[in-house]
N, C-alpha and C positions, 0 to 999 in steps of 0.2 A: 547481506554481501548480495547478492550486488546492491547498492544504495539507489540504485534508480532502476526503475522496469518502466518499458514501456509497451502500453496494450490498445485495443480498436474501442472508440465508445461505440456506447451498445452493446460490446459482445461480456458474456460470463467473465469472470476472471476471477483463474485457485494463484494464490501466491501462498505455498509452501516454508513455514518458518521455525527453523530448528537450531535451536538454543543452547551450546556446548558447554558454554560457565557457567560456573555457579553470581558472578554481579548481579549485585538483586534488580540496579540499569534493566538488565536487561531480558527479567520476568515479564511482563504485558506487552504489546505491540501495538499504534492506534493509529486507527487510518478516521481524524478529527471529521473530516469532511463527508466520510457516510456513515457517524454514530458508532465504528466498528474500536473494541477494543474486546486482546485476544490473551489469555496466557501462554505465555510456555517453558512451561516443563522445560527444565534439565531431559539433555536425549529423547526427546521429544520431536515429532514433526506439528505443526500444529496447521490445517489450511486455514486460508485463509478466501471468502466466496465474494462476491462485491459483480454488481455493474456498474459501470460510471457509464453513467449519462452522456455526460459535455466533455468536449473535448477540454485540457488542459491542465491542471502541475499542482497536484493535491500532494503534497504532504505527508512520509505517517514516521514513527517514531516507536519510539522503546518510555517506558514509563513516565522518566523524569525527563523525554525532552534532551539527552547526550547525544543518542543515539537519531541521523536524520535518518530521511530516505526519502524520493518523488518517484510518487504510480504519473507518469506522462503519459495520456491518455491522448491521441491521436484523431483527427478525423475520418468515419466510415468513407472507405470509399465512397467518390459520385456524394459523399454531404459536404455541405457547404454550410454549416454552420460554424457561427463564426465560435471562436475556443478562447474558453475562460482565463486566460491567460498565468502569468509563474505570479501567488503568493509568494 
Protein backbone atom coordinates (compact mmCIF):
# COMPACT_ATOMS: atom_id res chain seq x y z
CA UNK A 1 0.00 0.00 0.00
CA UNK A 2 -0.35 2.24 -1.87
CA UNK A 3 -0.74 0.33 -5.12
CA UNK A 4 -0.48 3.48 -7.26
CA UNK A 5 2.55 5.76 -6.93
CA UNK A 6 2.89 8.95 -8.97
CA UNK A 7 6.34 10.38 -9.73
CA UNK A 8 7.93 12.81 -12.19
CA UNK A 9 9.97 11.69 -15.21
CA UNK A 10 13.72 12.21 -14.98
CA UNK A 11 13.83 12.53 -11.19
CA UNK A 12 15.37 9.91 -8.90
CA UNK A 13 12.77 8.00 -6.90
CA UNK A 14 13.07 5.96 -3.72
CA UNK A 15 10.13 3.74 -2.83
CA UNK A 16 10.37 2.04 0.57
CA UNK A 17 8.76 -1.38 0.98
CA UNK A 18 8.08 -3.01 4.35
CA UNK A 19 6.74 -6.53 4.54
CA UNK A 20 4.83 -7.27 7.75
CA UNK A 21 3.54 -10.79 7.03
CA UNK A 22 5.02 -14.21 6.35
CA UNK A 23 3.28 -14.92 3.01
CA UNK A 24 5.91 -16.24 0.57
CA UNK A 25 4.13 -14.44 -2.30
CA UNK A 26 5.33 -11.06 -1.03
CA UNK A 27 8.93 -12.11 -0.41
CA UNK A 28 10.04 -10.05 -3.43
CA UNK A 29 9.06 -6.92 -5.30
CA UNK A 30 9.74 -6.61 -9.02
CA UNK A 31 9.82 -3.62 -11.36
CA UNK A 32 10.24 -5.50 -14.66
CA UNK A 33 10.53 -2.42 -16.90
CA UNK A 34 13.51 -1.25 -14.83
CA UNK A 35 15.14 -4.66 -14.31
CA UNK A 36 14.70 -4.36 -10.53
CA UNK A 37 14.09 -7.32 -8.23
CA UNK A 38 14.42 -6.90 -4.46
CA UNK A 39 14.00 -9.42 -1.66
CA UNK A 40 11.69 -8.23 1.12
CA UNK A 41 12.61 -9.75 4.49
CA UNK A 42 9.84 -9.67 7.08
CA UNK A 43 9.97 -6.61 9.34
CA UNK A 44 12.66 -4.74 7.40
CA UNK A 45 12.33 -1.64 5.22
CA UNK A 46 13.84 -2.14 1.76
CA UNK A 47 14.38 0.88 -0.50
CA UNK A 48 13.98 0.57 -4.27
CA UNK A 49 15.75 3.37 -6.14
CA UNK A 50 15.27 4.16 -9.82
CA UNK A 51 15.03 7.09 -12.20
CA UNK A 52 12.18 6.68 -14.69
CA UNK A 53 13.10 8.56 -17.86
CA UNK A 54 9.85 8.37 -19.83
CA UNK A 55 6.30 9.22 -18.78
CA UNK A 56 3.88 6.30 -18.66
CA UNK A 57 2.52 3.59 -16.40
CA UNK A 58 4.92 0.92 -15.18
CA UNK A 59 3.69 -2.14 -13.27
CA UNK A 60 5.35 -3.55 -10.19
CA UNK A 61 4.40 -6.77 -8.44
CA UNK A 62 5.36 -9.49 -6.02
CA UNK A 63 7.44 -12.47 -7.11
CA UNK A 64 4.30 -14.48 -7.93
CA UNK A 65 2.66 -11.52 -9.71
CA UNK A 66 -0.41 -11.71 -7.47
CA UNK A 67 0.09 -8.47 -5.53
CA UNK A 68 0.37 -5.62 -8.02
CA UNK A 69 0.81 -1.89 -8.28
CA UNK A 70 1.55 0.82 -10.80
CA UNK A 71 4.28 3.45 -10.92
CA UNK A 72 2.71 6.38 -12.78
CA UNK A 73 5.39 8.62 -14.30
CA UNK A 74 4.20 12.08 -15.28
CA UNK A 75 6.05 14.43 -17.64
CA UNK A 76 8.47 16.85 -16.03
CA UNK A 77 7.24 20.46 -16.04
CA UNK A 78 7.86 21.93 -19.48
CA UNK A 79 8.43 18.49 -21.01
CA UNK A 80 6.30 17.85 -24.07
CA UNK A 81 7.42 14.24 -24.54
CA UNK A 82 4.64 11.82 -25.30
CA UNK A 83 3.65 9.37 -22.62
CA UNK A 84 4.41 5.68 -22.73
CA UNK A 85 0.74 4.88 -22.08
CA UNK A 86 -0.88 2.10 -20.13
CA UNK A 87 0.50 -1.40 -20.04
